[in-house]
N, C-alpha and C positions, 0 to 999 in steps of 0.2 A: 611762685612755687607753693604748693599746698602743704600746710603744716600738719604733721602726723598727729600731734596731740589734739588738734581741732577735728581732724577726720575721726579720731577715736571717740571724741565727744559726740559728734553727729551720729556715728554708728551706735553709740550707747542710747541716744534718744530714739533712734529707729528700733532698737531691740526692746527697750523698756516701755516705749509708748508715751512717755511724758518727760518733761524736764526734771521734775522732782525725783522720779524713779531713776533716771539716768544719773542724777547727782548722788543718790544713795549707792548705786552700783559702782560709781567711780570714786566714792568716798570724798566728795567735794561738796561745796555749797551749790544751791540752785543758781545763785548769782554768778558763780564761776562758770557754770554750764552756759548760761545765757550770754556771758561775755565772750566765751569761746565761739559760740554759734554766730554772734554778731560780727566778730573778726573774720570768721570763715565766709560769711556773706559778703563782706567788703572785699576779701581776696578774690572771690569768684565773680563778684558783680551780679549775683543771683539771690533772690529770696529763697531761703531753704526751709523755713518754718512759717506757718500761717496760723492765726488764731482759729480755734475750733471750740466754740462754747467757752468754758472756763479753762480749757487746755489748749494744746497746739497739735497740729498735724504737719507731716512733711508735705511740701509742695512737690510737683513733678520733678523739679530740679533737685530738691532735697532727696527724694527717693533714688533718683539716678546716681547722685553722688554717694549716697549711703551704700548703694549696691557696690559701687567701685571701691568704697572705703573698706568693705569686708575683704575684698580680694587683695587690696594693697596691704592692709594690716596683717593678713595671713602670710603674705610673701615676706613682709618685714620680720615677722616672728620666725619664719623658717630661716631667714638669713641670720638672725640673731642666734638661733639655735646652732646653726652650722658654724658660725664664727666662734661661739663659746666652745663647741666641740673641738674646733681646730686649735683653740688655745689650750684646751685640755684642763681648764680650771673652773671650779664652781664660783662664779662671781656675779655681782649685780644683785638685783632684787628678785625675790621668790615669794609670791603671794600664795598663802596656804589657807585651806578651809578644813574644818573638821567638826563632826558632831560632838556634843558636850562631853560625853564620857571619854572619847578618844582625846579630846583637847586636854582633859585632866589626867588621863591615864598614860598617854603615850608622848605627848608633845613637850612637857617640861624636860625630860631626858633627851629627846630627839633634838630639840632646839638648842639645848646646851651643848650637845655634841657638835652640831653644825657650826655653832659660833666658835668652838675651840678648833675644829679641824679645817674650817673654811672661813677664815676671818674676813675675807672680802665679799662674802655672801650675806646679804641682808634679807633674812627670812621674816615675814610678817604673817601672823596667824589671826584668823577670824572664825568664831564659832558659827556654824551653819548646820541646818538639818540636811540629811543626805540629798533630798530632791533639790534643795537650793544650791548645794555644792555642785551637783551635776550640771545644773543650768549655768552656774557661775563659770565652771570650766569650759563649757561649750561656748559661752559668750566671750570668753577671754578675760573675764573679771578676776579670776584666780588661775594660778598656774598648775597647782596640784591640790587634790582634795582627798581626805580620808573619809570613806563612806562605809556603809554596812548593808548587808541584807541578812535574812534569817534562813535557817536550814530548809525551811518549807515555803519560803516566800522571797524569791530573788528580786533584786532591784533592777528595773529595766534601764539599760544603758544605751544611749544613742551610738550610731556608727561614728567613727573618727576618734574614739577614745582608746587609750591603752590602760591596762590595769596590772597591779601586782598585789598578790595576797600578802597580808601582814601577820594576821593571827586569827584563830578561832576563839571566840569569847563565850564561855558557858554562862547560862543564866539560871538562877534558882528562884524559889518562891519565898518572898518575905512575908511574915505574918506576925501578929502580936504574940508575945511569949506565952500567953495563957490560951492560945488557940489549941483546939483539940488535936491538931496534927503537929504541933511544934516540937514534940519529943521524938518524932520519927526520924530515921536515918535517910529516908527518901520518900517521895510522894508521887502521886499521879495527878495530872490536872483534873481528871474527872472527879476526884475527891473534893473539889472545891465548887461543886455545882450550886450549893446554897450560899456561898460567900459573896460579899460585896467586894468589888475590885477597885483599885486605884490605878488609873491608866494615864498614859501620855495624852496630851490634848487631841481632840478630834481633828481629823484631817492629816495628822502626822503619820509617817510610814509605820512607826512602831505601834501606834494605836490601831491602825488597820490590821497589822500583823496579829495583835492580841485578839481582836474580834474574830479574825479568820481562824486562828489556832484553837481558841476555845470552842467555837462552833463546830470545827472539824472533830472535836472530842465529844460532841453532843451536849456541850454546856452553853446555855444562852447567857451571855455576859450581863451581869448586873453591875453597871458602872456607878459607883457612889461619888467618886471625886476624880478630877483630872489635874495633873501637875506636870510641868515640863521637867523639873529637876528631880533626880532620884533622891537627893537629900530631903526634899519636900515630901516626896512619897513616903520615905522612911519615917519622917516625923509624924505623918498622918497615921501610919501603921502603929507607931509607938503609942499613939493616943487611942488605939483600938478601933480605928475607923475603916479598916478594910485590909486587903492583902494586895500584893503586887508582884510582878515579875521583876527580879533584881539582877541585872547583868553584873558580872564580876569586875569588868574593866572599869577602873576609876571609881570603884565603889567607896573605898575608904572605910573607916570604922563604922560598924553598925551600932546605932544608938541603943541605950538600955531600953528594955521592953520589946525588942524586936528579935525574932528568931528567923534564921535563913536556912532553908532546907533544900537540898538538891532534888531535881526531878529524876525519876527512875529512868525514863527515856530522855536523855539530855537534850536541852534546848540550846542551840548554839547560834551565835551571830558570826557571820563571816565578815571580817574587817579587812579592807583593802584600799590601796591608793589608786587614784585615777588621774590621768592627765591627757592632754591632747596629743594624738599620735604624731603630729608634725613637730612636736617639741621633744620627741623621744631621744634625740641625741644630746640634749643639754646636760652637761655634767652636773648642774645644780639639781635637776630632776633626779638623776641617779644617786646623787649624794643624799638627797632628802629621803628617797626610798630606802637606802641602806641604813640611815639613822633611825628611821621608823621601824624597820625590821629588827634592828638590834634592840630597840626599846620594847618591841613586841615580844621578843624572846625572853627578855628580862621579866616582863609581866607574866608570860605563860609559865615561866619556871619558878615564880614566887609562890 
């Protein structure tokens, strides 16, 4: 009989394209992946992976079994969802992903509520960028993710996903306290045409959004620095090294030397949860969405 964990490992190798990437996606060691594949090869009596330069590739038998594994694992997940729904309780493991400010601004309260209200549910959180979260949910590496898009730049979602809005998060412009516009009650982005910006790293969804938004206002972005974390961006601003967009979710105290000014035409991020539609009936999914919505209402009302 084929072992589901080993089929899941083979499917991960097929999705990710390498043993090391599959290990990262499954949160195990490369040795563990190799051992699982070796056991699966003994069970099937077939070679499933072959060397390909410094890496590996699936053999014909490996591709055939990996295709079946996708369908088998999907049916198993559907069965688990229906059994969990039949039991009517949020139990077992729930793998969660979220972009950093949501992980900081929403999840402490949401995870604490889940632990109190559903003690048999084991929720695990990983920080992921929105695009990585979408891929993780589609691959089955995570069960539910909190992602975002901007009011003028929607995030593309594949078919087969369900979504639920959590909150709208406004963003301001953060600048040094001695900036010429720091005293204003509100600003327009066009007023920063001559300023240097501190952006998210190139290639990230929010960096692309910033470039798109500034250019749509007739401002050619002058990117002086790039930083993943908003706290790092604020520290650079405090040193007088540029300005940045500063979302309010998970922001925390603004350091001395930094002023935060609202934008006259508000910039908002839409924050929402996504999960695979075939898991829609799982009580654990519904419980997580409810906890995140409650946390979102608390943030929005603060």
